[in-house]
N, C-alpha and C positions, 0 to 999 in steps of 0.2 A: 504495499501501499505506498502511496505514496506521499510525502509531508503535506502537499496540498490538499487531498484526500482525508487524510487524518484530522487535521485541523476543521477542515469542512464537518466532518462528521462530528467531531468533537461538541461543535456549536449547536447549542438546542436551537436557535433561531434559524438556521441553515438545513438542518435537517429535512429530508424532501424537495429541496432546492437543486437543481444539476450544478455540476463543481464546474467552475468558469476555466476554459481552456486555457494552458500557458501560451502567450503571444511569444513570438520573437523578442520585443521589445523587452519581455520579463525574463526570458532566458538571457538576454545580454546583459541586463543588469544583474542577474544574479552571477556571471562570470566575472562582474566587476569584484565583487564581496572579498574584502579581505587582500584587495590590489592595492599598491600605494597609487595615492592621487593627491592633484597639487590644483588646489582652486583660488583663484586670483579673483579679488571684489574690489569694487567702485572705487574705495580710497588708497588702491596701490596695492593692502596686505596680502598675503601670500601664505597660504594653510597648506602645509604639506602631511598627510595622515594616511591612516588605512581606511580604506572607504568602506563604510559599514552599513548602512540605506538610507534611501531616499523616500518622503513620504508624495501623498497626491498634493501636495502644494510647490513639490521640488524642491522642498528645503534639503540639503544632505547632512549629513551626520559622515563625522572622522571619528577615529580612534587613534591615541600615539601623535597625536596633533602636534607638530611645532609650527610656529609662525612668525613669519617674515615680515619686517616692515621694508622696504624698499627702500635706499636712501635717494632723496631728492633734493637736499642741500648739497651745495657745491664743496663745503668739507667732509661730509661722508663717501664714504667707499664700498660699495658692496651691499649688503643686509645684515641687519642684526636680527637675531632671533631669539626665541625664547617656547618652552616645552607648556602648552597648551593642555595636553590628556585629550577628554572628549569634547567635541565641540558640533553645535547644530549652524549651521551657514544660512541663514533664511536665501531663497533664491533671490530676491528681488534686489540684494547687494551681490550677487557673482555676475561676474564679467567673465571669466573662462572655467572652463575644468577639464584636466586631462588625466587620463588613467595609463597608467605604465603597461608598458608589452613585456612579454616574457622574456625578451632581449636587453631587459633595464632601460628602455627608451618610453617616452611619453609621446600618445598621440591623443589629440581632442576628441 
């Protein structure tokens, strides 16, 4: 029995309802679980962490996350970072999301 069917059968509100088919988009998102993700938000911060989930509102949750503020002042070089652990990034702030490939390169 698949996880989706088991969860469906254990929810009394869904008993008797058809089990939704897993779409290609859902399979793709499942393949991203526990992969390294880089999320850039509008204020220039970059979050790098393990992809944990995405909700219906397209908010992204990362775990074991580092936050980087890219230097915009002339006297700063590179980025300064800090460990923040688990974080939820609201979709309205996100400008780009990249997931790491198996060969350690990022793609959008």
